[in-house]
C-alpha positions as a printed NumPy array, in Angstrom:
array([[  0.207,   0.369,   0.074],
       [  1.011,   3.403,  -0.669],
       [ -0.089,   5.545,   2.107],
       [ -0.572,   9.389,   1.198],
       [  0.192,  12.246,   3.348],
       [ -3.057,  12.434,   4.64 ],
       [ -3.288,   8.672,   5.776],
       [  0.387,   9.177,   7.661],
       [ -0.656,  12.015,   9.526],
       [ -4.06 ,  10.174,  10.791],
       [ -1.879,   7.392,  11.734],
       [  0.472,   9.338,  13.656],
       [ -2.268,  11.372,  15.431],
       [ -3.929,   8.191,  16.569],
       [ -0.785,   7.432,  18.032],
       [  0.099,  10.633,  19.568],
       [ -3.517,  10.632,  21.159],
       [ -2.022,   7.211,  22.658],
       [  1.162,   8.913,  23.828],
       [ -0.797,  11.317,  25.361],
       [ -2.922,   9.165,  27.424],
       [ -0.75 ,   7.331,  28.495],
       [  2.211,   9.846,  29.311],
       [ -0.234,  13.414,  30.473],
       [ -0.235,  12.784,  33.978],
       [  3.322,  12.469,  34.335],
       [  4.036,  15.829,  32.353],
       [  6.295,  13.991,  29.418],
       [  5.315,  14.963,  25.716],
       [  7.335,  12.139,  23.755],
       [  4.999,  13.114,  19.924],
       [  5.405,  11.74 ,  16.857],
       [  6.033,  13.461,  13.638],
       [  5.736,  13.496,  10.078],
       [  7.714,  15.215,   7.618],
       [  7.153,  15.309,   4.169],
       [ 10.797,  16.367,   1.567],
       [  9.133,  16.225,  -2.49 ],
       [  7.827,  12.833,  -2.717],
       [  9.752,  11.626,   0.637],
       [  7.43 ,  11.027,   3.65 ],
       [  9.61 ,  10.477,   7.366],
       [  8.344,   9.448,  10.291],
       [ 10.062,  10.147,  13.536],
       [ 10.249,   9.413,  17.27 ],
       [ 12.162,  11.686,  19.632],
       [ 14.47 ,  12.395,  16.896],
       [ 15.043,   9.273,  15.619],
       [ 13.848,   8.765,  12.368],
       [ 11.644,   5.024,  12.339],
       [ 10.407,   4.841,   8.848],
       [ 10.391,   6.68 ,   5.512],
       [  8.712,   5.629,   2.069],
       [ 11.913,   5.665,   0.279],
       [ 13.253,   3.145,   2.84 ],
       [ 10.11 ,   0.913,   3.37 ],
       [ 11.298,  -2.259,   5.993],
       [  8.025,  -3.074,   6.921],
       [  7.517,  -7.071,   5.853],
       [  6.339,  -7.374,   2.846],
       [  3.207,  -9.938,   2.533],
       [  3.451, -12.575,  -0.887],
       [ -0.039, -13.332,  -0.36 ],
       [ -1.143, -10.206,   0.067],
       [  1.432,  -8.626,  -2.04 ],
       [  1.554,  -5.547,   0.159],
       [  3.332,  -4.604,   3.159],
       [  2.18 ,  -4.876,   6.957],
       [  0.088,  -1.878,   7.93 ],
       [  1.71 ,   1.318,   8.55 ],
       [  0.49 ,   1.451,  12.085],
       [  1.521,  -1.138,  14.049],
       [  5.146,  -1.194,  12.517],
       [  5.62 ,   2.34 ,  13.601],
       [  4.021,   1.408,  16.899],
       [  6.578,  -1.663,  17.08 ],
       [  9.535,   0.456,  16.322],
       [  8.646,   3.646,  19.119],
       [  8.764,   0.275,  21.22 ],
       [ 12.063,  -0.442,  19.939],
       [ 13.188,   3.064,  20.635],
       [ 11.876,   3.293,  24.148],
       [ 13.416,   0.204,  25.414],
       [ 16.893,   0.935,  23.625],
       [ 16.425,   4.22 ,  25.696],
       [ 15.475,   2.75 ,  28.683],
       [ 18.959,   1.339,  29.662],
       [ 20.65 ,   5.052,  28.569],
       [ 22.79 ,   5.521,  31.412],
       [ 24.431,   9.018,  32.198]])
């Protein structure tokens, strides 16, 4: 599936609403952002690019001839980023 910019913004909006609900009481605001540069779309979380339309690392389904849905993929990548940060010690 080739998501439109509006599709991506909608998906990111749902994810941001979930993030806000989970973190608002703690005063945290970790938002996912969408950037578009010409024909390439990027999704970033905490400054880390977690997806872009040119290098799409989602699973390809042979039976469906399509990539895995974007929303679950982004949520998985956000969780990976958070897990990597959890071990960070300064």
